[in-house]
Each structure stands twice: as C-alpha cells, then as structure tokens.
N, C-alpha and C positions, 0 to 999 in steps of 0.2 A: 499522346496528344488527346485521345478520347477522354482520359481521366481529367486532364486540365479543363477540357470543355465541360465535362460533367460537373466540376466544382463550381462553375459559374452559375449552375442552376440551383445550387443548394444554399445560397446565401442571398438575403435581400440587401439591396444597396442602401444601407442606412448608417454607414460607418461614420463615426465622429471625426471631426477635424483632428489633425495630429497633435495640436496644442492641448486638446482635451483628453488625450489618451495616455494613461500612465504606462511606463515601461513595466514589464512583469517578469519576476523571477520566481520560478516554481521549484522548490526543493522537494524531492520525493526520496525518502530513505527506505531501504529494503530491510524488512523484518524488525524494524524498530518498535518496541513496545511502548505504550503510552507512558508507563512508569519508568522508562529508561532515561528520563530527563530530569534535571534538577528542578525545573519549574513545574514538573508534575509529581514531585515527591521523592525522587531518588536521592539518597544520601551517600551512595558509593560512587556512582559515575559522575564525572564532572563535565558540565556542558555550559560554560559561561557565555558563549556567543549566542546560543539558542535561548538561554535564560534572559539575556538582554533583549533579544528579539521579542520575547513574550512581554517584557516590561514596556516595550515601545509600541506594542500592538494588542491584539485580542488573542486570548488563549481559550480555545474551545474545550469544554470538559466532556462533551457528549458527541464527539466526532467519530464516524465509523468508516471502515473500509467496506467496499461492496462485497468482499469475499474474504474468508480466512486464509487464503493463499494468494500468491502474487499476480500471475498473469491475468486472471479475471478482473482484479481491482485495477490493474494498469489499463486494461481495455476500457473499463468504465470511466476512468479519469480522462483518457484520450478522446472518448466519444460522447460522454454525458449520458450514456445509456446503460441500463442494467446488463450485467454480463450475459444473461440468458438471451438477450436480443442479438448480441454479437456472436453467440455460440461458444465463446471462450469461457468455460465454466470450471476448468481445472488448470493447474500449472502446466505449461506446454513442455512436454517431455514425459508426462504420465502416459500410460497405455491409452491409445486413442479410442479403441473399440472394446466392447465387453469381451469379445472372444480372445483378446490379448491379455486378459486378466489371469494372473497365476496365484494370487494370494488366497488363502483359505478364509473367505469372508462370507457372511450370509447373503449378501447381495452382490450383483455385478454393477460396477459404476456405469453411469450413462456415457454415451459418446460425447465428444466435444470437438470444437474446431481448433486446429493448431496454428492459425494465423489470423491476424486482423485484416479482414477483407478490404480491398481497395475501395469498395463502395461506401465504407464507413468514413464519415468526416471526422478528422482528428483535431486535437487542439492545435497542432502545427498548421493545418489547413485553415482552421478558423482564424488564427492570428495572422497568418499570411494574407488572407483575404481582407483583413483590416489594415493592411499596410505595414505590418511588423516584419522585421528581420527575425528569423527563427533559428534557434540553436537547440540541439539535443546532445546531452553528454551523459554517458553512463549506461545503465542497464535498460534494455528495451524488452527483450523476451516476449515478443508478440509475433513471431513467425520467422520463416527462413529467409534467406537472401532474396531480394525482390519485394519484401514486405518490411524493410527496415526503415528507420526514420527518414532517410532521404527520399524514400518512395511514398512517404505519408505526410508531406508538407513541411519538412524541416530543411532549411538551407544548408545547415552544417550538422554533421553527425560525428561525434567523437566518442566512439566506444559502444554504440548501440547495435548489437547483433542478436543472434538467436539464443545465445547462452543465458542461463539463469544465474550465473555466478562467475567470478573471475577464475576460470579454469585453465589459464595458461601455465607455463612452466614455473613462473615466479609467483603465481596467484595474485596477491595484492601488491607485488613488487615486479619490477622489470625482470625478465621478459614477460609481457602480457600475452603474447601470441594472439592478439586481437586485430583482425583485418581492418578495423576502423579506428585503431588507436596506435600509431607508430610508437615504438619503444623510445623512452627517454634515456638519460644516463643511468648507469648502474646505481642501484639503491633507491631509485625514484619510487615514491609511494602513490598508489592509484588514486585515493581520494584527493590528495594534494595536486596531482597532475590534472585531474578533471576540474578542480577549482581554478587552476591556472588557465586552462583552455576556456572556461566560462568567462574569466576576467578578460582574456584577450578579445573574445567576441564582443563583450560589452564595450570595451574601449574602441574597437573598430567601428561600432555602430552607435556611438554615443550621440550622434547628431540626428538620429531617427528613432522611432519607437522600436523596441526590441522585446522579444520573448525568449527567455532562457529557461529551458526545462532541464534542471540538473537532477538526474535520476541516479542516485548513488548505487553502486554495487554493495557498499557497506550497508548494514552490518551483517550481511548474509554469510553463511559458511562458504568457504573454509575459514575456520577460526584462526586468524593470523593477525598479530599486532606488530607495530613498531617495537623493537626490543626495549627501547628506553621507556615507552609507556607501559609495557608489560611489567617491567621492573618496578616502576612507580606504583602500580596498583597491587603488586605482590607485597610491597612494603606497607602500603595502606591497609591491605587486608590483615596483615600480621599485627599492625599497630592497633586495629580495631577489634582484634580477636575474633574475626569472622571465620566460620567454617561452613562447608557445604551442608545443606539441609534439604531433604526431599520429603514430600508427602506422596499421596496417591491420587491420581486422576485416572480411574479405570479406563483402559487397561495399562496405563503407563505411570511411571513415576514423574513427578513434577517438581521443579526446583522452587524452593520457598525463600531463598535468600539471595540477594544480589551481591556476589563476591567474586565472580569470575574475572581474573585479572586480564586475561587476553581479550575478552569481550569488552571490558571496561576501556582498554586501550583503543579498541576499534571505535567505540562510541566517542571517545575524546578526539580521535583523528577526524572523524566525521564532523564533529562540532568545529574543529579548527578549519576544515574546508569551507563550512558555511561562513565562518568568520572572515575567511580570505575573500570570498565573493562580496560580502557586505562591506568590507573595507574598500574594495575596488569601487563600489558605488559611491562611497563617501569621498574617496580621493578625486573622483571625477565630478563631484557635485551633483550626482544623479539620485541620491538616496531619497530626496524629498519628493521626487516624481516617479518613484518605483514602488509598485505593489508587490509585496513578498508573501508567498505562501510557503508553509513548511508542514509536511505531513509524512505518513508512512503508508505502506501497502497492505499490511496485515499485522497481527499482534506479534509480540516477542516470542522467540523460540524457547519454550520451557519444558518440553516433554520428549525431545528427540535430538539426535545429532550433536550430542554434547550438552544439550539443555543449558545454554549459557546464561539465561536470564530468568528472573522471577517477575511475574506480572501482578503479584499480590498488591492490593486486595482483589484484583480481577481474577476470575476463575479461568483455568486452562491457558491456552496460548495459541500460537500459530497452528492452523489446521483444525481448530475447534470453533463451533458456533457460540460458545460461551464468550463473555465479554473480553476475556484475555486474548481471544483470537481475532476480534473484529473492532474493538474500541481503540481509537488511534489518537496520537497527538495531532493537533491542528493549531497552528499559530498563523495569524494574518496581520501584517503590518502595512498600513496605508496612510502615510503622514497626511494630516489635514482632514482625514475622513474617519479613521478608526481612533477612538479615544485610547490613549496609552494606558496599559494596565487593566484593560477590560477582561472580565471573565464571562464567557458566554456558555449558557447551559442548553441552548437550543440544539436538539439532535440534528445532525447533518451527515451527509454521506458522499462518497466518491463522485457520483455523477454530477453533484452540485457545482464542482469547479468549472466544468465546461459551461454550464448555464450562467455562472457568475461572470466569466470572462466574456461571453457573448453579450451580456447585458452591459458590462462596463465599457466595452469597445464599440457598442452600438451595432454590432454585427448580428443579424438575425438569421440563424439557420432555419430553413424551412423543413428540414428532415426532423423526424420524431426524436426528441430527447426526453429523458426522464428526470434529470436534475432540475432543481429550482435555484434561482439566483439568490445568493447570500448577501447581495448588496444591501437590502434593507437592514439586515442584522449588523453588517459592518458600519452602517450609518446610525446604529443605536435604536433601530425600530424592531418590531416583532414580526415573526413569520407565523402564519396560521399553522396550527398543529396538523401534522400529517403522519401517516404510518411509514416506516422504513422496513424493507424486506431483504431477506437473504435466501438463497437456494443453492445448496452445495451437494449434488448427487454423486459424491465421490468419497473414496477413502484416501486421505492424504498420507503423508509419511510420518505424521506426528501423533497418530493414535485416534484422531477424530473419526466420526462416522457420518454417512450420508444423512442429510436432514435439511430442514428449512426453518426459517425463523422470521419473526415479525416483532417490531417494537412500535407501540402506540401509547403515547403519553409515558407514564411511569411503568407500564406493563410490557413484559417481553414473553413471547410464546416461542418455544422450540418444539418442532414436530420431528421426532427421530424416525427415520425411514425403516430401520430394521424391524421394529416391532410396532410401527405406527403408534408410537407412544408420545404423548405431549408432556411438556414441562412448562410451568408458568411461574414467572418471578415478578415481584414488584421491586424494580431497581432503586426506587427512592429509599426504601427501608432495608433492602437486601442487595447491595451492589455486588456482593460476592456470589450471588445465585446459590445460596445454600438451602433455601426453603422453597420447595416445590409446592405451589398453591393450586395446582390443577384440580385436585379433589375437592378443595373448598370453594372453587370458583368455576363450576361446570358450565354455567351460562356464558361467562366471559370467554372460556376456552372455546366453546362452540362458535361464538360470534367471531373471535379472532381467527379461528381456523378457517371459517368460511371466507373471510376477507383474504387470508393468505392464499387459499386455493384459487380464488378468483384472480388474484394477481399472478399466480403461477400460470394459469390458463392464458391470461392476457399477454404475458411475455414469452409464451411458448416453451416453458420449462420442461426439460426432459427428465424422466424419472429413472432411478436405478431399478433393476429387475432381479428376481430371485436367481441365486447361483445354484444350478443343478449339481455342481461338483462340491458344494460345501459339505464338509465332514465334521460334525460337532465333536467327534472323538479326538480330533487333531487340534493342535494349538490354534487359537484364533489369529487370523492374519493381522488384526489390529494390535496385538499385544507386543509384537517385536517389529522394528523397522525393516523395510525391504533389505535384501542382502547387499544392494549397492548404495544404500543410503549414505550420503556424505562423501561418496567416492566419484571420481571421474569415470563416467561410463558412456562414452560417445555422446549422443545428444540427449540421453535419458539422465539428466542431472537432477539431483534433489534440489528443488527450488526454494 
C-alpha cells in the first residue's frame, strides 16, 4: 500500500486523453548485435519481419545500450536513469562484493546492487499511471522474487524472474521450469510462446491503451535452435562456403564471420516472434495506432561462450566498451508520425526510451531521469548535441576490462581503469576503432576526460580498486572465461 501511495507522488497529472495516446509495444532482444539484422547489413541471418519494420519506420544507426552487459541496461530502460544511479552496474549474478572476487585480475570490481529498488519508478509504473494496461513477457533479470515485474508496475508477468537466461530443463523448449510461465505442450518453443502470450494480452485489451514490454530471452546462451532452422542454416553455410574465422581482441579471440548455424536459427525464431505480434496488431486493426520500439540490451556475443556472432565492422562485442559491445539496433515505427524508411544518425541511449514514453503519454515524472525524449527526432526534427556516457567498473565474462567511456559528436574517449590509460577515436572516419588518436589530440583528451569525470561524480559512480592478491606471474583472469561460464550454476549464471 505504501508503494502505491508513493507512486501518486512521482507523477504530475497531465496525462493525455485516451484517444491521443498510442498503444506501445517495446521489443527488447537479449545479446543481439547491431549487425545481426538484415536491415543493418547481415547477409547470413534472415530477419524479414524486422527488416519490414525498419522500412515502415525509422532505423537508428547510432543507438547505444547504457552498458555492455544486460542488467544495467535493463535497469536504465525501465527507469530512464543511468545504471550508476540505480546501483545496478553489472549483470546480476556476478560477485556482489570485491571480497568475493576470485579471478586473477589487476583490479577488484566495484560492488553493485542486485535488485531494482522499489523506490525506482519503472516503465510499467509510468505507463500504468497514464491509464495503460501493462504486460511484461520474457527476461527480467532485475532482482529476486519480490522485485519481479508484477511488483514493478506490470499487470501481467509471463516469464520475468531473476534468471538471466532460459535455464530450465528444456532451455528454450518445454519444460521451462519457470514459476511465471506455465509449461505448454511438448515441443513448444519459448520465443513463439511469449509472442502468443503478448498477442493474447493485446487482444484482451484492444479497447484501451496497452503497453507490451516483450523482453526476449533470445538470443542469449544457451545456444539452442529449432532443429529445422539449424539444418536450414547449416545448408546455407555450406552453400556459401563459409568457414569459422577468428581474429584477436586481447586477451580473447573474436569471431570475424557470421556463419554460426545454431545462432542464425535463434535469430530467425526471434524475428518470427516479432512478426507474430505485429500480425496480431494488424489483424485487430491496431497497427496504425501502435508505437513500436525494437532494440537490444548490449552488443553481440563475439569473444566468449561459443562466440556465436561477429559484430564487424564494429570492434569487440558484449562485455566491451568498444562499439561492438554497446552500439545497438534501434527501430521505431509510429504510423502517421515517423516517416517510413527514415535513417537516423542522432546518437541515442537506453534511458531515452523512458523519457520518450513520458513525453508521448503526457505523463511527467517528477523524479530525476537522465534520458531525453526522442519525440522530436521521430517527428523529423533535430536534437541538440549532447554527450553520452558509460561506466563499467567490472570484469565481464567476455574478456573486457573495467573502464569508462564518453561519446561527444564524432569523438569517443575510453578511459581504461587498469592502467588509467585513455584511447580516443573519431567514429566518423574510424568506426572500427583501430586508430587511437589520444597522443595526437591531448587537449581533446583532457577536456573529454574532465567532462567524463564530472559525470561520474554526478551519478555517484563507484570505482574498482587494486587487487592485493593479483599475481602477474599467473595467467590473467581476463584471458579465459570463468570456470562456470555458460553453465548452470545456481543463481550465478553467465548473463
């Protein structure tokens, strides 16, 4: 009851009339790289439904996740706030405190929060306050029971629990062993089931505004495809003469070619689930009054746990502060507002979705949010230039290291924590981040670093600390994945 009373204090009563509020469907895919879609350049994976969505809406070329791993980005999407403000700065399941760290690394990662606090205002609560029926389906990964979607503003929760992946007995197939998703018939496939549940909710609430947050478990590990799709892509790989190819992103190997048949099948099944929901909107005549977002929570997995995809020409992947770890697909369709086939180069980031939906629904949260509304961009206008920031004081499971980053205009600065070493790139001429210009541009580095540090202070960013147990004569803890990477290990899942 206290929480419900509290919510009445964090919104201003300026909600638009129901007739002026679009329905909203928000697709969030797990571990999907920007280059994993046909509309972003993939020639191996097939994504016809998402490609069509891009043709009917706006495709953002410079959209970013708030973090190179999932839970912090998910918290940023749900709250409109930088992960550092919520305290969720690493994937939930990583060692919580520095004293629990066992890997041989130069630094000890900073502590982080393992739940999205009830005091945070979520997208579910924002939309509910605007009179929307709210649905959450799929991966939540923002805390233990008591902090699940139904406790954070969502009327219906289908599958959102503490886990970072589908770790039931059947993995992506029945049995799911998920307390918020009853098993379907034998052979049922998780992305299709979640699409069915989203469609049922839409049909049941077609006479009122609805908000559907479809948060895929796909395409996260475990790597598991429908057998027919795996066979399809094995044949396609053979026909095209594709072979695995790896390069080096110290201290890990990185996949250079998209040819993983199982992963390709997972991508296509995800695309089919998106298509199923979009078809339901069309069948019910709701597509013209529904705003659709499609994005991901971090870059594609390219350096660990099977390294199923390549993010080229983007450098690195999930767990890294290079573009391959944080640059995301973002497609927005809003009939009558967004011009079909638009390409948008404006840099945007995860907290912006909350601000955008608050603006569109006329709901004004009085709590501090960091995102800016993308409505002007969707209407074909310009946004003032602004810096974007990242702070990841952790070692992920993919070989990346603690650091912070900033993008301002065409310039991107990365400050690595281990040696307090900066790298500077001009993304306009060097999207692959191959030419470090920090030595040639010392004044720019100094200015950007000062701005980054001021932001870190403002958001209360915690820093990694020296590891007194580090032994340089032993293998670096970044070089090999943790012993339990990719395996079921209680609540400590690789996210």
